C-alpha positions in Angstrom: -58.2 -88.4 43.3 -60.7 -88.3 40.4 -61.0 -85.3 38.1 -64.5 -84.5 39.5 -63.0 -84.5 43.1 -60.2 -82.2 42.0 -62.6 -79.8 40.3 -64.9 -79.8 43.4 -62.0 -79.0 45.7 -60.8 -76.3 43.3 -64.3 -74.8 43.2 -64.5 -74.7 47.0 -61.0 -73.2 47.2 -62.1 -70.5 44.7 -65.2 -69.8 46.8 -63.1 -69.5 50.0 -60.7 -67.1 48.3 -63.6 -65.0 47.0 -65.3 -64.9 50.4 -62.0 -63.9 51.9 -61.6 -61.0 49.4 -65.2 -59.8 49.1 -67.0 -61.0 52.2 -69.7 -63.6 52.7 -72.6 -61.2 52.1 -71.9 -61.1 48.4 -72.5 -64.9 48.1 -75.4 -65.5 50.4 -74.9 -69.2 50.9 -74.3 -72.6 49.5 -77.6 -74.1 48.3 -77.9 -77.9 48.3 -80.5 -78.9 45.8 -82.3 -82.1 46.4 -81.1 -82.6 49.9 -82.3 -86.0 51.1 -79.8 -87.1 53.8 -77.6 -85.7 56.6 -74.6 -86.6 54.5 -75.6 -84.0 51.8 -75.3 -81.2 54.4 -72.2 -82.6 56.1 -70.4 -83.1 52.8 -70.8 -79.5 51.9 -69.5 -78.6 55.4 -66.5 -80.9 54.9 -65.8 -79.5 51.4 -66.1 -75.9 52.7 -63.5 -76.7 55.4 -61.3 -78.8 53.1 -59.8 -76.0 50.9 -57.8 -74.7 53.9 -55.4 -77.5 53.3 -55.6 -77.2 49.5 -54.9 -73.4 49.2 -52.7 -72.9 52.2 -55.4 -71.3 54.3 -55.5 -67.9 55.8 -55.6 -66.7 59.5 -59.2 -65.6 59.1 -60.4 -68.9 57.7 -61.8 -70.1 61.0 -64.3 -67.2 61.0 -65.5 -67.8 57.4 -69.0 -69.2 57.7 -70.7 -69.6 54.4 -74.4 -70.5 55.2 -75.3 -74.0 54.1 -78.9 -74.0 52.8 -80.5 -77.4 52.2 -83.4 -77.6 49.9 -85.9 -80.4 50.3 -87.5 -80.5 46.8 -89.6 -83.6 46.7 -92.6 -84.6 48.9 -90.6 -87.5 50.4 -87.5 -85.4 51.1 -89.7 -82.7 52.6 -91.4 -85.3 54.9 -88.0 -86.5 56.0 -86.6 -83.0 56.5 -87.2 -82.8 60.2 -85.4 -86.1 60.8 -82.6 -85.2 58.4 -82.0 -81.8 60.1 -82.2 -83.4 63.6 -79.5 -85.8 62.6 -77.3 -83.1 61.2 -77.7 -81.1 64.4 -76.5 -84.0 66.4 -73.1 -83.7 64.7 -70.7 -81.6 66.8 -68.8 -80.2 63.8 -72.0 -78.8 62.4 -73.2 -77.4 65.7 -69.7 -75.8 66.1 -70.0 -74.3 62.6 -73.3 -72.7 63.6 -72.2 -71.5 67.0 -70.6 -68.1 65.9 -74.0 -67.1 64.6 -75.5 -68.0 68.0 -77.1 -71.1 66.4 -79.6 -68.7 64.8 -81.3 -69.3 61.5 -80.6 -66.9 58.7 -83.5 -64.5 58.3 
C-alpha cells in the first residue's frame, strides 16, 4: 500500500474514533470538493467503512453515519450532478448507508 493510501486510511480511522468518542454532530459531515463522478462519493463511503478493519472496529460502528456531502463546483460538474447522484443512489451500499436516516436529506 502506498504512503498516501496508508495516510488516508489512518485519517479515516482517526475520524471514526473521534466520532465514536464525541458524536457525529461535532463534525457535521465529510465534504467532497470537486465531485464529478459517482466514484467520488462511493470512494468516501468505502473509506469511511474501511477503518473498521484497520482499527479493530467497535460494536457501535454499524450505526456511525457521517454525512457525505458532495460539492459540484464547476458548471459542467453541476450540470452532471443529477445524473451523478442518480447513479450513486442506484448503489445498494449507498442506499443502505442512507436508510437509518429514513433516506432523508440533511437540513
